[in-house]
N, C-alpha and C positions, 0 to 999 in steps of 0.2 A: 476511575473517577472517585475512588475513596468511598464515601458514604453512599448508601443505597437510597436513603430518603431525602433526596435533594429537591430543592425548589428554586425557581427563578428569583433572583434577588430584586425586590422592588419595595419602594416606599422608604422614607427617611428613617423610620423607627427600626425596620428590619435591617437596613444597611448599617445603622449605628450599632445594633447588637452584634451583627456578624463581625464588623471591623474591630469592636472591642475584644471579641474572642480571638481574633487574628493577632492583635497586638499582645494579648496575654499569652498566647501560644509562643510567640517569639521570646517573650520574657522568660517563660518556663524553659525553653530550649537553651537560652543563655545560662540560666542557673544550673541546668543539668550538665552542660559542658564545663562550667567553672568548678562544679563539685565532683567532677570525674565520674558521673553516673552513666555516661554513654559507654556501651560495651566496646572493648578494643580487641578482645580475642575470646574464643577462636574466631578467625575470619570465616565468614560463610558465603556461599554462593546460592543462587536460585534462578529459576527461569519461568517465563510466561510463553507458552506455545499456542499461537493462534492457528486455526486451520479452517479450511473451506468444506462445506457439505454440498455435494453435487447429486443430481438425479441420475437415472440410468443413461441419460444422453450427455452426461458431463456438463450440464448447465447448472447454475446456482440453484439450490433447493431451499425454499423458504420454510424450513421445518426445524430450526435450531431448538425451539422450546420443547418440541416433542422428543427430539433426540436427547436433549438434556435431562428430561424427565425419565427417559428409558435408561440413561447412564446412571443417574442417581448416585453421584459421587462428589464429595465436597471439593475435589481438585478442579472441577469444571465450572465455568461461569459463562454468561452471555457476552456477546459483542454487539455493536450498534447494528450490524447487518444480520438479518434473520437467516443468513446462509453461513454464518461464521460462529465458532465457539472458541473458548480459550481454556487452556490447561494451566494451572498454577502448580509448579513442582514444590516439593518439600525442601526447605533450606538444608544444605549439607555443609559440614566443615570442609574448608579448602585443604585437603591433604590426601596423600596416598592415591587410592583409586576412585576419588570422588566423581570424576568425569564418566568412568564406566558405570558407577552407581546411578548417576543421573540419566545416562543413556538407557540403562535397564528400566528405570522408573518411567521414562517417557515412552519407551517401547510398549510397556504394559498398559499405560493410560491411552495411547493412540489405538492399541488393539481393542481396548474397551469401547472407545468411541466408534471404531469400525463395526464391531458386533452390534452395538445399539443402532447405528445408522442403517445397517443391513436389513433390520426388521421392517424398515419403511422403504426398502429398495434404494437406499442412498449409499453413496461412497464418500470417503474422506480423502482430501488432497492437501498436501503441504506445498504452498507456493506463495510468492510475494504478492502477485496479482493474478487471479484466475484468468487464463487466456480467453475463456468463453464468456466472461462477464460483459454485459452490454448496457447501454444507457438505461434501458427499461428496467434493469435490476437495481437502479440507484434512486428510485422514487421512494416516497414515504411508505408505500405499500410494502416495501422490503425492509423497513426498519423494525427491529425486534420490539415486540409489544411489551416494553418495560418502561414505566413512566420516566425514569431519569434520562433516557435518550431523547424523548420528546421535549423534556424540560431544557436539556442542553441545546437542542436544535432551535427551540423558540428563543432562548436567551441569546444565542449566537446571531440569529437572524435579526432580532430586535436591535442588538448592539451595532450590527453592520448597516442595517437599514436599506439594503438592496440585495439583489441576487449575488451569489458567489460566482466569480468568473474564473474559468480554467483556460489557460493557454500554455501548452507544452509543445516545444518544437524539438524534434530529434531528426531521425531519418525521415519520418512522416511528421504530421502535425495534428494536434487536437485543440480545437477552440470551442468552448461552449459556456453558456450561462446555466446556472443550476440554482434551484430554489430551496435547497436544504443542505445540511452537512453530510448527506448520505454518500457522497463520493468518497468520504473517508472509509466507508464500508468496503471499498475495492481493495484496501490495503490489508495485508496479513503479515504479521511480524513475528520474530522470535526475539523476545526481550530478555536481556541478560543482566543479572544483578550481582554486584560485588560489594561486600561490606568494607567500609573504609574507616580507618582510625581518624577521629575528629581533629587531632593535632596535625594530620597531614592532608586534610580534606582538600583545601584549595590547590595545593601542589599537585595532588593526584587528579583533581578535576581538570586542571590545565593540561596535564599529560594525556588524559583521556581524550581531550579535544585534539591534541597534536597528532595522535595516532589514528584518528577517525578515517581519514582518506585512504591510507594503505589497507586498513582492516576492511573497509567497505568494498574496495576494488576486488579483493579476493572472494567476497561473499555475494556479489550482485546476482539477482535471480528474477528481476521483474522488468523485462524490456518492452512488454506489450501492454497496451490499454486500448480496449474497443477495436482490436484488430490492427492497431497502428503501432509501428515500431518507433519508440521514442527514446528515452534515456536507458542506459544499461541498468540503472535502478530507478525506474519511473516513480516508485513510491515516494521518493524524496520530493520531487516536484509536485506530485499530486496531493500529498498530505499537507504540504506547506500552503497550497492554494485552497484546499477544500474546507479548511476551518479558519481561513483568514478573515477576521472580523473587522479589519481596518476598512474604512470607507474610501473609495476612489475619490480623489478631489484634485483640484488644480494646485493645492498647497503641497509643498515638499513634505512627503510623508516620512518623518524620521522615526516614528515608533515602529518597533520590530513586530513581525507577525507572531502569533501565539505558537506557531511551529517554527522554530528557528535554530540556527547554529550559534546564536549569539554574535556579538560584533567586537568583542574585546576579551583579553585575558582577565580572569577573576583575580581579585586581590583581597587581603584580609582573611576572614574565616568563613566557615560554612554559613554563619549568620548573615554575612554580607551577600552570599549567593541568594538566599531566600529574600533578604531585604530588597535586593535589586528586582527580583520577580514581582514582589508586592508593589513596589513603587512604579514599575513599568507596565504591569498588566492589571487592569481593573477587574475586581471580583465580579463574576456574573451569576454565581450560584450560592445558595446557602443551605442550611439544614437545621435540625433541632439540636440545641446545645443544652446539656444538663449541668455540666460542671465547669468550673473555672480552673484552667490548667495549673496556675500558680498555687491556688488553694489546695488542689490535689497533692502537689509536691510537698506542701507544708504538712499534710497528713501522712506523708510517707508513701504515697501512691504514685505510680508512674503514669503520666497523662498520655493520651493518644494523639494530642495536638490535632484535633479533628478539623478545626477551621483552616489551619495551615495546610494540612494534607488535601483538603478540598480545593483550596486555591491552587496548590501545586499540581493537582490532577487536571487542571484546565490550562496549564502552561506546558506545551509539548516540546521541550528541548530535546534535541537528538541525543544528548548526554544529559540526564536529569538527576539532580540531587534529590534524595529521598530520605525521609525519617520513618522509622517503623518501630514497633514493639513486638519482640518475640520472646515467649517464655518469661514475661514480665520484665524483660530487660530492653531498654531503648538502644537503638543502633542507627547508624547513618550508612547509606550506601549510594553508589552510582548506578543508575539504570542506563544501559546501552540500548537505545531505541531504534537505531537505524538499520539493523540487520533484518533481512526478509525471512519469512518462513520458508522451509524446504531447502534444497530439493528432497532431502531425506533426513531422518533423525541423525544418522551418523555425520552427515555434512554439518548439521547445526551444532552438534556437540564439538566437532572439530573447530567451528567458528568460535565457540565459547572458550575452548582451551587456548586457542590462538590469542583471543582478546585478553583473557586473564593472564596468560603468560607475558604478554606485552605490558599490561598494567603493573605486574609484579617484577618485571625484568628490566625496568628502566635503568640504563647505565648511569653512573654517577655524573658523567659529563652533561647529561640532559636534565639534571636536577632543577635547574632554573630555566626551563624551556622558554618561558616568557621573555627572558633576556636574549635568547639566541635566535628566535624566529619572530617575524612580524605576524600578528594574528591574521592579517589578510592573506598571508601565504598559506596558513593552515586551513582557513576557510576555502581558499581557492583549490587546495588539494582535495578537500571534501567534495566540492561541487564537480570538480573534474572527474573524480572517481565515480560519482553518481551518473555522470553523462557517459563516460567511456569505459568504465570497468577496468579490466586488466590491460586494455589498450591505452591506458592513461600515461601521461608523463608527470612525474612528481618533483617538486622542489623539496629537497631535504638536506639539511646541514650544509647549505650553500652550494649544493650541486643539483644537476638535473638528471633524474633517473627514469627509465621506463618502469611501468608498474610491476612487471614480472621480475625485473632486475632488483628493485628496491626490496621487494618481498623476500626473494631468495637470499640476497646477500646481507641485508640488514635486519629485517623484521623477524624472519623465521628463527635465526640463531638467537636473537634477543628473547623471543617467546620461549624458546627451549630453556634458556638460562633462568627465566622467571619461573617456569614450572618446576625446575629443579630446586630453586631456592624455596619454593612453597611446599616442598616435600611430596610432589606428585610422583607416582611410580614411573619407572623407566618405560614400562609397558604402555601406560596411558599416554605418555609423552610421544613415544614413537608412533603409536596407533593413530592418534588424532592429528599430529602435525604432519604426518605423511599424507593424510587426506588433503591438507592444504597444499603441500608441495606438488602432489599429483595434479591438482586443479590448476596450479600455476603452469605446469608442463603441458596440460591439454586444454581444458576449457572449464569455465565456471558455469553456473546454472543459466546465466543470462546469455552467454555465447551459445550454449546448447540450444536454447529456445530460439534465438534469432536465426541461427544457421538452419535448424530444422524447419522453422516456419517459412523461411525464404525458399527452401527446397520444395516444400508442399505447395507453395503458391504457384509453382511452375506448372502444376497439374490440376489444381483445385481452386474454387472460389474461396474468398477469405473465411467465411463462416465454417465451411466444410473443413478447411485446413486447420482452423482453430480447434475444432472438435477432435480431429485425428491427433493433433498435437497433444491435447489434454488427455485423451485416452491413453496415448503412449507414455506420457508423463506418469500417469497413474500406474501403468504396468511396470515401469522402471522403479517407481517408489516401492512397489510391492516386492521387488527383487532385493531391496535393502542395499543395493550397490551404490556407493557414492557417485555423484554426478560425473566425476572425471572418467568413470568407466562406462557411461552411457554412450551408445553409438548415435551419432547425429542421424536423424531420420532422412531417408532417401525420398526423392520426389514421388515415388509410387507407394510409399508407406500407407497402410490402411489402419483402421481403428481396432480390428479384431472383435468389435462389439456390434451388436445388432442395433444400429442407430437409425431411426426412422428418417428417411430423406424428406426434409422440409424445404419450403420455397426459399428461405434465406440461405440455404446451402448452395443453391444453383443459380440464383438470380444475379444479374449484373448490377453492380452499385456504381460503377464508373460510367455515369450516364449524362448525356447532354439534355438540357431542358430549355424551354423558352417561355416568354410571357405573352399575355393576350395582345399587348400593344405592339409587339415586334412585327417587323415587315415580313410579309409572306415571301417576297422575292429573296431576301437574305436567308430566311429559314429554309426555303426550298433548295438553295445552293448548299447550305450547311448539310442538309440531308443527303444531297447528291455526293458532296465531297467525302463525307464520313460513312457513306453507305448505310444510312439510318432509315428504317422502314416505318417506325412509329416514334413520333416526337411528343413527349409529355409537355403539357402546358401548366405552369404553376403560377401562383401569386403569393406575395408575402413570404412567410416562413415555410416554403416548400409545400403549401397547400395545393393539391392536385385539382385543377378546374376543367381540364379538357385534354384531348389527344388529337394529334394531327397525323394522318397516315399518308404514305407516299402516293397512294392512289389519288388522294384529294389534291395533292400539289403537282403531280407529274404533268398535268395538262398545261401548266405554265411553260414547261420545256417543249411540249409538243407543238403549241402554237407560237412559241417564241415571243410572247407578249410580256412586257414588264407590267407590274401592277403595284398600285399604291395600297392595296388592301392589307389589313392587319391579320394576324393569326386568328383573332377572335371570330372573324367572318367565315373562316373555313373549318375551324376545329369542331370535333364532336364533343358534346357535353354529357351524352348518355353513356356513362362509363361502366365498364365491367372491370372490377379490380379484385385483388386477393390480398389477404393478410400474410405477413412474412412467416408466421408460424404455422400456416396451413401445410398440409401434406402435399408433396409433389404430385401424387396420384390424383388428388382433388383438383389441382391446377390443370392437369391433362384433360380431365373430364369436362371442366369448365370451358377450356379452349376448343375442344371438339364440339361441344354442344352449341357454342356461339360461332363456330367456324372462324376463329381468330387466331393469329400467330403471335400476338403480343399481349401480355397482361401487366398493367402497372401494379406494383406492390406498394401497399400503403400501411401506415400505422397512424391511427387517430387522424385519418384523412390526409396525412402528409406523405409525400412520395419518398420511399426509401430504396426503391429498385425497380428494375424491369425484368420480366421473365419472358423469354422468347422461345419459339419452337427450337431454335438452335441450342439454347441452354438445356432444354429437355433432352 
């Protein structure tokens, strides 16, 4: 988000001041490009590593500020979710063994985070979406207590004027309304930065768009959200919808979402990329501005272009143009934002080497990619990769390829050439590109998670399966072996950790329910057909209002009489319920005390499951 001291943009005067600085920043950037002030070499790389903090039971742990304080290192910063933190690596010149150096730096910083987290009984996990994250972790209670996140949330909500709606359909389906941008907090990324020569910027930007689908297919690592199997890289769909400030209406909505892949090839220069963003996306935040960028240039100082960077920080392109100043020299770079965190540091460095190799290894024949491919084809490749990962089919160069085929035959050799051209050591090239090749031959992170989760679901309820999955993901990460060497979990895999059995681990969530006005006759037959002994009665948005037991309705079958009575006339309203986070032992005690065989499980008086003697 650039500046820390951000405010919601409101009032004519404040808007006028901000927009004046934004226009002056664009003028200053144009002057710097014309005068050759933008650094062209050495080319540098850098990364942002986001990670999750979990408690001893592998659930999200809202203690990022405590862990950050304990770490006490300038490389670390907060994220919107209070169970996430981010590492910013030091920039490195792109040459020789830079990827090994980055690998070493990230290893040291991740170890530092692990040691700090351990002091509060927490652990660190690298993953695109934490499997154990649940809707209850996406409320404002879990937002990091830093003003700028609340400012962003308020601005986005005000601009949208209604709840955010999420609908993602994969193997399973998630549909929900949400009252904040906190669903963004489910996403954890590994963002990669590559410095670009301003003269080549638009060409290179278009090329970065063209290779997005194949790169993503190899790197997918986020197939699950709230226990549902969705896209191979569900982050793509989730992030697009979680900060979409467009209002739903009956009008054709032509404006793009703030998270987007764009809709056309770029033309002109880097200035046109920024101009397009400014014209297309309304500014929603501002900050304090001390200096005029053009005036600073006249004094011989390099401006930070604060207004431009602030606006750019709220436009979440999957490939984003960025301006920065390092060592008093201005530079331009492309930020690759679509790659998930994890499964291990070596996997991530391999992803980085693969992407940079492709960026630098573009063959001459693809120099004008915008004349060779329709942009819709490139966008279609990206979305198909997000949905299907390595199982995708790609259109490339007029032909149709499988994901594994196009990566092995076209993109890995291209990446190898690009790394050689950039002076990367043979050792680094072989080490990191072989990680990608092995993944293509076996499975990527997403396939490992999906296969393991499906196996676990044959012997466990979803929440228990998710915790076992996450615990084993943690153990595999600790081994530092790339994901291609992880064995898919068997149905009887356990967690190896002492996890307290809670109600949500064993309750049934696939439950039938009825409403008060429903016919007793039909409900009685439903209970008989489906062998249901206790039928919950709900109203509105799953609010539990009663329960119907087989003992109460069985008499209908005994005397053979049809009845016009409604459920309301027979249901019990004096309910004994339990919370999903209660211990299983407490549930047993409650059931024995009241001599009952079924307990409705509720959260905020809403039905989320049923616990029966059989489940126990």
